[in-house]
C-alpha positions in Angstrom: 0.0 0.0 0.0 1.2 3.5 -0.9 1.6 6.1 1.9 -1.7 7.6 2.8 -2.4 11.0 1.3 -5.4 13.0 0.5 -6.1 13.2 -3.2 -8.3 14.5 -6.0 -9.7 12.0 -8.4 -10.0 12.8 -12.1 -12.5 10.8 -14.2 -13.1 10.7 -17.9 -16.0 8.4 -18.7 -16.7 6.9 -22.1 -19.2 4.4 -23.5 -17.0 1.4 -22.6 -14.2 2.9 -20.6 -13.5 4.8 -17.4 -10.2 6.6 -17.4 -8.9 7.9 -14.1 -6.0 9.9 -12.5 -5.1 10.4 -8.9 -3.5 13.6 -7.9 -2.1 14.6 -4.5 -1.0 18.2 -3.7 1.5 18.5 -0.9 1.7 21.9 0.8 3.4 24.6 -1.3 4.0 22.2 -4.2 2.4 21.6 -7.5 -0.1 18.8 -8.1 1.6 15.4 -8.0 0.4 12.5 -10.1 0.1 9.4 -8.0 -1.5 7.0 -10.4 -3.4 6.8 -13.7 -5.2 4.1 -15.5 -8.5 2.9 -16.9 -11.2 0.3 -16.9 -11.9 -0.7 -20.5 -14.2 -3.1 -22.1 -17.1 -2.2 -19.7 -20.1 -4.4 -20.5 -18.1 -6.9 -22.5 -14.7 -8.1 -21.2 -13.7 -5.5 -18.6 -10.0 -5.0 -17.8 -8.4 -2.8 -15.1 -5.0 -1.3 -15.5 -3.1 1.3 -13.5 0.4 2.9 -13.7 2.4 5.1 -11.4 3.7 8.5 -12.2 6.9 6.8 -13.4 5.0 4.5 -15.8 5.5 1.4 -13.7 2.6 -1.0 -13.7 0.6 -0.9 -10.5 -2.2 -3.2 -11.5 -3.5 -5.2 -14.4 -6.4 -7.6 -14.1 -9.5 -8.9 -15.8 -12.6 -7.9 -13.8 -15.3 -10.3 -15.0 -18.6 -9.6 -16.5 -20.0 -8.0 -13.3 -18.6 -4.7 -14.5 -21.4 -3.6 -16.8 -21.8 0.2 -16.4 -20.3 3.3 -14.9 -21.5 2.5 -11.4 -20.0 -1.0 -11.3 -16.8 0.2 -12.9 -16.6 2.9 -10.2 -17.1 0.2 -7.5 -14.1 -1.7 -8.9 -12.0 1.5 -9.0 -13.0 2.4 -5.4 -11.8 -1.0 -4.2 -8.4 -0.5 -5.8 -8.1 3.0 -4.4 -8.9 1.8 -0.9 -6.2 -0.8 -1.3 -3.7 1.6 -2.8 -4.4 4.7 -0.8 -6.2 3.3 2.2 -5.7 6.1 4.7 -6.2 8.9 2.2 -9.4 11.0 1.7 -11.0 11.9 -1.6 -11.0 15.7 -1.5 -13.0 16.1 -4.6 -13.7 14.5 -8.0 -13.2 16.3 -11.3 -14.9 15.2 -14.5 -14.2 15.8 -18.1 -17.6 16.8 -19.6 -17.6 17.3 -23.3 -20.3 19.9 -23.6 -20.9 22.9 -21.4 -23.1 24.8 -23.9 -23.0 28.6 -24.3 -23.5 29.3 -20.6 -20.5 27.7 -19.1 -17.3 29.7 -19.7 -15.4 27.8 -17.0 -15.6 24.7 -14.8 -18.6 24.4 -12.5 -19.3 22.9 -9.1 -21.8 20.1 -9.7 -25.3 20.9 -8.3 -28.7 19.6 -9.3 -29.3 22.7 -11.3 -26.0 22.2 -13.2 -26.9 18.6 -13.9 -30.3 19.6 -15.3 -28.6 22.1 -17.6 -26.1 19.5 -18.8 -28.7 16.9 -19.5 -30.3 19.4 -22.0 -27.0 19.3 -24.0 -27.1 15.5 -24.5 -28.4 15.8 -28.1 -25.4 18.0 -28.9 -22.9 15.3 -27.8 -24.8 12.1 -27.8 -21.9 9.7 -27.7 -20.1 11.5 -24.9 -22.3 13.5 -22.6 -24.6 10.7 -21.3 -21.5 8.8 -20.1 -19.9 11.8 -18.6 -23.1 12.5 -16.6 -23.5 8.9 -15.6 -20.1 9.0 -13.9 -21.1 12.1 -12.0 -24.3 10.4 -10.9 -22.5 7.2 -9.9 -20.0 9.1 -7.7 -22.8 11.1 -6.1 -24.6 7.9 -5.2 -21.5 6.4 -3.6 -19.8 9.5 -2.2 -22.6 12.0 -1.5 -20.5 14.2 0.7 -17.6 14.6 -1.8 -17.8 17.7 -4.0 -17.6 17.2 -7.7 -16.5 19.6 -10.5 -17.5 19.4 -14.1 -14.8 20.6 -16.5 -15.9 21.3 -20.0 -14.2 20.8 -23.4 -16.1 23.8 -24.7 -15.3 26.4 -22.1 -11.9 27.5 -23.4 -13.6 28.6 -26.7 -16.2 30.8 -25.1 -15.5 34.4 -25.9 -15.1 33.9 -29.6 -16.3 36.8 -31.8 -19.9 36.7 -32.9 -18.9 35.8 -36.5 -16.7 33.0 -35.3 -19.6 31.4 -33.4 -22.3 32.0 -36.0 -24.0 29.3 -38.0 -26.0 31.0 -40.8 -29.4 29.4 -40.2 -32.7 31.1 -39.3 -32.7 33.0 -36.0 -35.4 30.8 -34.5 -33.1 27.8 -35.0 -30.0 29.6 -33.7 -32.0 30.6 -30.6 -32.3 26.9 -29.7 -28.5 26.8 -29.1 -27.3 26.1 -32.7 -23.9 27.8 -32.9 -20.2 26.9 -33.2 -18.9 25.8 -29.8 -15.5 24.1 -30.3 -14.1 21.2 -28.3 -10.8 19.7 -27.0 -10.8 22.9 -24.8 -9.1 21.2 -21.8 -6.2 20.2 -24.0 -5.9 23.6 -25.6 -6.2 25.3 -22.2 -3.3 23.2 -20.8 -1.1 23.9 -23.8 -1.9 27.6 -23.4 -1.0 27.5 -19.7 2.5 26.1 -20.4 3.4 28.1 -23.5 5.2 30.8 -21.5 7.7 28.2 -20.2 7.7 25.8 -23.1 7.8 28.2 -26.0 8.1 31.8 -24.5 8.9 33.4 -27.9 5.4 32.7 -29.2 3.3 32.6 -26.0 1.9 36.1 -26.6 1.7 35.8 -30.3 -0.5 34.1 -33.0 -0.4 30.3 -32.5 -2.2 27.4 -34.0 -2.3 24.3 -31.8 -2.9 21.0 -33.6 -4.6 18.4 -31.3 -4.1 15.4 -33.5 -5.4 12.1 -32.2 -8.3 9.7 -32.9 -10.3 12.9 -32.4 -8.5 15.8 -34.2 -8.9 19.5 -34.3 -7.0 22.8 -34.5 -7.3 25.9 -32.4 -6.2 29.4 -33.3 -4.9 31.4 -30.3 -3.9 35.0 -29.9 -2.0 35.7 -26.7 -3.1 32.2 -25.4 -6.8 32.9 -25.9 -8.9 30.9 -28.3 -9.9 32.9 -31.4 -11.4 30.0 -33.5 -11.4 26.3 -33.8 -12.0 23.7 -36.6 -14.7 22.1 -34.4 -18.2 23.7 -34.7 -21.7 22.7 -33.4 -20.6 19.2 -32.7 -17.4 17.1 -32.6 -18.0 16.0 -36.2 -16.8 19.2 -37.8 -13.4 20.2 -39.2 -10.6 17.7 -39.7 -10.8 14.1 -40.7 -10.6 11.9 -37.6 -10.2 8.2 -36.8 -13.9 7.3 -37.3 -15.5 10.8 -38.0 -15.4 12.5 -41.4 -14.8 16.1 -40.4 -16.5 18.8 -42.4 -19.2 17.4 -44.7 -21.5 19.2 -47.2 -24.9 19.2 -45.4 -26.3 18.0 -48.7 -24.6 14.7 -48.2 -26.6 14.2 -45.0 -29.8 15.0 -46.8 -28.8 12.5 -49.5 -28.3 9.8 -46.9 -31.9 10.4 -45.6 -33.7 11.2 -48.8 -32.1 9.1 -51.4 -30.6 6.2 -49.5 -33.4 6.0 -47.0 -31.2 5.7 -43.9 -32.6 6.2 -40.4 -31.3 8.8 -38.0 -29.6 6.0 -36.0 -27.9 4.7 -39.1 -26.7 8.1 -40.1 -25.4 8.8 -36.6 -23.5 5.5 -36.7 -21.9 6.4 -40.1 -20.9 9.9 -39.0 -19.5 9.0 -35.6 -18.2 5.4 -35.9 -17.8 4.4 -39.6 -16.2 7.4 -41.3 -12.8 9.1 -41.3 -9.6 7.2 -41.6 -11.4 3.9 -41.1 -13.7 4.6 -44.0 -11.0 5.8 -46.4 -8.6 3.0 -45.6 -11.1 0.3 -45.2 -8.9 -1.3 -42.6 -8.0 0.8 -39.6 -8.6 4.1 -37.8 -5.1 4.0 -36.2 -2.6 6.3 -37.8 0.2 3.9 -36.8 -1.3 1.1 -38.8 -1.9 3.3 -41.8 1.7 4.7 -41.9 3.0 1.2 -41.9 0.7 -0.1 -44.6 1.6 -0.2 -48.3 -2.0 -0.4 -49.3 -3.1 2.4 -51.6 -6.3 3.1 -49.5 -4.2 3.4 -46.4 -1.9 5.9 -48.1 -4.9 7.8 -49.3 -6.2 8.1 -45.8 -2.9 9.5 -44.5 -2.7 11.9 -47.5 -6.3 13.1 -46.9 -5.6 13.6 -43.1 -2.5 15.7 -43.9 -4.3 17.7 -46.6 -7.2 18.6 -44.3 -4.9 19.7 -41.5 -2.8 21.8 -43.9 -5.9 23.4 -45.4 -7.3 24.3 -42.0 -4.0 25.7 -40.9 -4.3 28.1 -43.9 -7.8 29.1 -42.9 -6.9 29.7 -39.2 -3.8 31.7 -40.2 -6.1 34.0 -42.1 -8.4 34.3 -39.1 -5.4 35.2 -37.0 -4.0 37.7 -39.5 -0.7 35.8 -39.6 1.1 33.1 -37.7 4.0 33.0 -35.3 4.0 29.4 -34.2 2.5 25.9 -34.8 2.2 23.5 -31.9 1.6 19.7 -32.2 0.0 17.8 -29.4 -2.0 14.7 -28.5 -1.4 11.1 -29.7 -0.5 11.6 -33.3 0.9 15.1 -32.8 3.2 14.1 -30.0 4.4 10.8 -31.4 4.3 10.8 -35.2 7.4 12.5 -36.7 6.2 11.5 -40.1 2.8 13.2 -39.8 4.4 16.3 -38.3 7.0 16.4 -41.2 4.4 16.2 -43.9 2.1 18.8 -42.3 5.1 21.2 -41.7 6.4 20.8 -45.2 3.0 21.4 -46.7 2.7 24.5 -44.5 6.2 25.9 -45.6 4.4 28.7 -47.5 3.5 30.3 -44.1 7.2 30.4 -43.0 7.8 27.0 -41.3 11.3 25.6 -41.9 11.4 22.1 -40.4 14.5 20.8 -38.6 14.5 17.1 -39.7 16.8 15.9 -37.0 14.9 17.7 -34.2 11.6 16.4 -35.6 12.9 12.8 -35.9 14.3 13.1 -32.3 11.0 14.3 -30.9 12.6 17.5 -29.7 10.4 20.3 -28.1 11.2 22.7 -31.0 11.2 21.1 -34.4 11.8 24.1 -36.6 15.1 25.6 -37.6 16.6 28.4 -35.6 15.9 31.0 -38.3 12.4 29.8 -39.2 10.0 32.7 -39.5 7.2 30.6 -38.0 8.4 28.2 -35.3 7.1 24.6 -34.8 6.9 22.8 -31.5 5.8 19.6 -29.8 4.1 20.1 -26.4 2.6 17.1 -24.7 -0.9 17.8 -23.5 -2.3 17.0 -20.0 -6.1 17.3 -19.8 -6.1 15.4 -16.5 -3.8 17.9 -14.8 -5.9 20.7 -16.1 -9.0 19.1 -14.5 -7.2 18.6 -11.2 -6.2 22.3 -11.2 -9.7 23.4 -11.8 -11.1 21.0 -9.2 -8.6 22.2 -6.6 -9.3 25.9 -7.3 -13.1 25.6 -7.2 -12.9 23.5 -4.0 -10.5 25.9 -2.3 -7.7 23.3 -2.2 -5.1 25.6 -3.9 
């Protein structure tokens, strides 16, 4: 058993997984990661895994079919936490919640009123929001005296100009909440928070951050504030992603309904789970697999991904009125030198001169010293951002 310490628990609940992080904050020091892990395969073949801050395996086991939902997954996690941190108290629980709507410009202490508000947003994030809220409800049922904080992926983008948020539909439709929201905000907020130390020369300038993973988007920042994003009303917009198509002519969706006779459920499944890199390649939604494949369809998928990212870099550069720096983050952005190289070379027109050796070596700065626009790799940390917000709202910092 680890030494007892009070901690904040960070949860990110999905349809079949519950990711968690445990953070302790000693006096006068920064948040300290104690453990992170996940329960995956919930409802099918659930498995529990956890690692320490140093990456060492702390636990790995099959849980059996009894773990069928957020509540039973949380029970399994609670058992492990008691074994690992037996004498410690849970000071608070912070949750990643995908959608905060137009009214939440920052994290919120969970109350019945906040929960009612967030339930109204389920139609805007149908594959994420219900599971995020289910985890909050499961914690409340088991730890009713522990405060919870909802941290939204949309909040960082509140404050965009009216034209950046506008969707050109009739006012009566817009009044129901139809606007551009933007997502991946916790990731972008973390990168913005570390820019003064990680890349001080561009921190106050015009920066595009590329959050490239299974879900992918770009954010244009000016002086570390979001100006625009490739995501819009939902997390389907913008870049091509692992299983999502990115920007699609609305006429295509009409065609699916009117000419192919598909149901709303079938169209939802196509747009969220059967499109993107998976649809183009026909084999995989994993960029690592596609880069290793010699199949023409796999190569086309990578080409299209790079093309879309490069095209949107151009659009956001125009929105910023120029560009001082490009930052890569998230799974693909942090780990794929090949994708970074291709995007940087295709964006050479805006002033990026890539340093091949630095890029291949996964250096923090991957552009040449004299490059007019610098390029960087900055690992994201959404969990730490949630821990910070939770600590601040609960008066722990």
